[in-house]
Phi, psi and omega in degrees: 000138178290134186297330184283343181280147179294139180270150177298156182298320182295328180287321178295317181294315181294324177295316179295319180295317179298317180297318179296314180296319181296311182289332174295314177298326184283317191255341183300314177300322179293321179294320179297315178300317182295318183294315186278003167290344180251013183280130181276066180212155183278010180226150188269046185210166177300159008273172181278131181244009180119166185270140176205153174253013183301326185282355173253316191255356173109344176086168180284161182296132180086357180285338181079004180265145177233111183282177183303309186282353175254001181264102183298320181295319181291317178293325176296320178292327176297316178294323177299318178296322179296316180297313180299314181296324179296314178297315179298321180296313181299312181296317183294319181291317180296308181290323178297322176295316178297319178297320180298317178292324178297319183284320187269333189251355182233155177237126179204161181290135180086012182297318181294319179295321179295321179296320178290322180296330179297333182276351185303316180299338182286337182257359178270130178304145184301323180296315180296319179297317180296316179297318181296315179296319179297315181295317181294313181296319180296322179295317178296318180295318179294321180295318178295324179290321182287319186275317187239358181071023180267133177256100182270087185296329183291348176263001175268161178306128183166185185296319177302320179288327175297316178299313180296320180295315178292321180299329186299334179244333179291330178298330178295320179293318177298320179298314180297320181296314182286323179298319179300324178286317182293331181297331182268003183285137178274104184291346178295336176295318177293318181298321178295321179294320177297320180295334178273003175097009180286147177279168179299318180296320180293319179296316181295319184285327187257341183240302187290312184296316176300324178294323182278353187303315178301320179292323178295319178295317178297317179296321178295317180296314180296317181297315182296312183292322179292322177292318184297323185264001184293139179234311188300306181293320182298320182300326181284338189246354187286152176251229182281332180270099186275129171293175189297317183299318179291320178298316179296323177298316178297320179294322178297322180291328179283334182139119185286141174229166177299349175302323179294325173296320179296318177299315181298318179295317179300317181291323178299314180292318180294318180295317179296318179296317179296315181297316180294322179295313180292323178296319178294319178297321178294320179293321179295318179294324179291321179292324177294322179293320180291329179288000000 
């Protein structure tokens, strides 16, 4: 149907109903979690018993409640997730940028096969990926210990192995994001700079890198958020320092409280703020480049 022509009434109504149902299905669970983070009850579900900030601030003396910001173990797991996500983000953006240049700027035999192989971690279930990495790393660590007496602690379950496990598939997403941007780059700009006597480092720093900046920011945001919320792969590789997702899983098994709702609301707000900040930064860098 031509967009300028009037649509039938039944089509307008059905479109509006579909949009309402879709967004209700999408946001209603989040709204319920957010509302019942303030419920003055020992369980994270209806009915409503009144408003309280105990599940954030720790509760009044003698209440027996321990809120999010007064729970040292929970805040420690939150910081652990931030550290892991930061390492995964840095590694994914650096290696993803190198992969993008390898795919777009070089020609070699097997390039197409390598590009397809790079996508393999994205279609492997997280649990299978975690188990495979754990088995492979443990075998290498045991072999090094038997042959040379070396104790490779970073190949044992723990945060370094969690970083490596998450990096193994998040780097593919970062590569695709940066490659899509690099594919549209006009290489004649670099050639003109070379003709004017600029060095490779100067061309990369003043022409190529500013052009890639929105993609780098986007890849960093995606990498950080995907690492922060990862559970399946992390559960297989974690050691004694549990990230937030694993900690929440353990708390759910012991018995859910509104503290978990408070954590979820905090993460929703923090993720939205991070995404909006990075999106604004990407738009500003793009407008500066166009100017």
